[in-house]
N, C-alpha and C positions, 0 to 999 in steps of 0.2 A: 164772597165765600164759595158760591157755586156759579155755574154758567147755565143760563136758560137760553136755548136756541129755538127760534121759531122759523121754520122753513116755509117761505111763501105765505105768511099770514094774510088773511083776507078781510077780517072784521076789525075795524079800528077800536071799538070799545073793549074787545078782548085783549088786544095788545096794550091798551092803556091800563087796564086792570092788572095785567101781567107785569107791566112796568112798575106799578105800585108794589106788587109782591116782591119784585127784585130789589127795590129800594128798601123795603122793610127787612129784608134778609141780608142785605149787603152783597147781593148777587149782581152779576153782569147780564144784561139782556142783549143777545145777539139776534139781529134780524137779517134773514137771508132773502135776497131779492129773487124774483119780483114780488113786490108788496102789492096787496089789493087796495092800497090807499096811499095817500101822500103822507110823509112823515110829519107834515105840517097840518094834517087833517084836524079839523075842529073837534070831531067826535073822539079822536084819539086823545087829544089834550084834555077834553072834558072828562073822559074816563080816568085819565091819569091825574086829574085835578091839578093843583098847582105844584105837584110833585114831579111832573114829567121832566122839567128842566134839570132836576137833580138825579135822575135815573142814569146809570152808566149804560149807555146804549152804543153798541157797535153795529155798524151796517156793513153787510157783505154782499158782493155781486154774485157769489155762488157758495155752496157748502164746501166745495173743494178749496176755495180761497180761505175760508175760515180754518179748515184743517191744516193747510199749508202754514198759515200764520201762527197757529197755536202749537204746531209740532207735536210732541208727545207730552205736552203739559196738560194732564188731566185725562181721565177716562171718559169715553163716550157711551151714553145709554140712550137708546131709541125707544120712545113710548109709542105703543101700538096696541090695537085690539087683536093683532095677529100673533100673539105670543101666549104661552102658558106660564111664563115666569113672572111672578108678582113683584112689583116695585119694592115691597116691604121685605123681600127676601135678600136684598142687596145691602151690603155695608158700604154706604156712601162715604166719600172722602172729600174734604174741601178741594175745590178746583175741578171736580167732576162736571161734565157737560150733560145736561138733560135736554134731549132733542125731541121736539114736537113738530108734527106736520100741520098742513092746512086744515082749517075747520071742516071743509067739505069732503076732502079726500085723504087726509092723513099723510103719512110719509110715502114717498115714491117707492114702488115695489123693488126697483133696482137697489135702492139704499138699504131696504130691509134684507134682501138676499145677501148683499155684501157684508152686512153686519149682524148676521143671524145669532151670533153668540152674545150680543149686547142688547137684545130686544127685551123690553119689559112691558108689562101691562098693569092696568088697574082692574082688579077683579070686580065684576058687576053683574047683576042679573036684571032682566026686564028692560034693558035698553041696549042699543048698539054702542053708544058712546056718551061721553059727558061734554059739557061746554069746555072749550079749550082753557079758559082761565081757571075753571074749577079743577081740571086735570093737573095743570101746572101747580096749583096751590097744594093739592094732595101730595104730590111727589116731592115738591120743594120743601114743604114743611116736615115731611118724614125725614128727608136728608138733614134738615136743620135739627130736628129732634135728636137724631143720632149723634150730633156734635155737642150736645149739652154737657 
């Protein structure tokens, strides 16, 4: 239904949990290299439980490769703390791409500048950021809620 993109994810349990979220919502998980772990990582599979083999996972050498392959199928939204536009102010559509960055650094600055009109944030106070799997869940389930 939706596409979740993780650019250079670093922590296997986060990716495993996000894989379970994608399976639960019928969404595709796109992993953009380099990954901070092996796709066969025990922790990744442990977090994904026995569901990991059922997750629709696409592996990409670069974000540009993903964009080229997808063409204009689906809109791209980039989640960052460097935006004032809240994720819940968007009317999501099936096929949209929800793009998230690395756990320690977020999305590359050049990507944010190039896509300034498609930046979204999760409003929060008292913290700089949320766990990546939590952030994906918040936005993905809002997108799903809108489709009910």
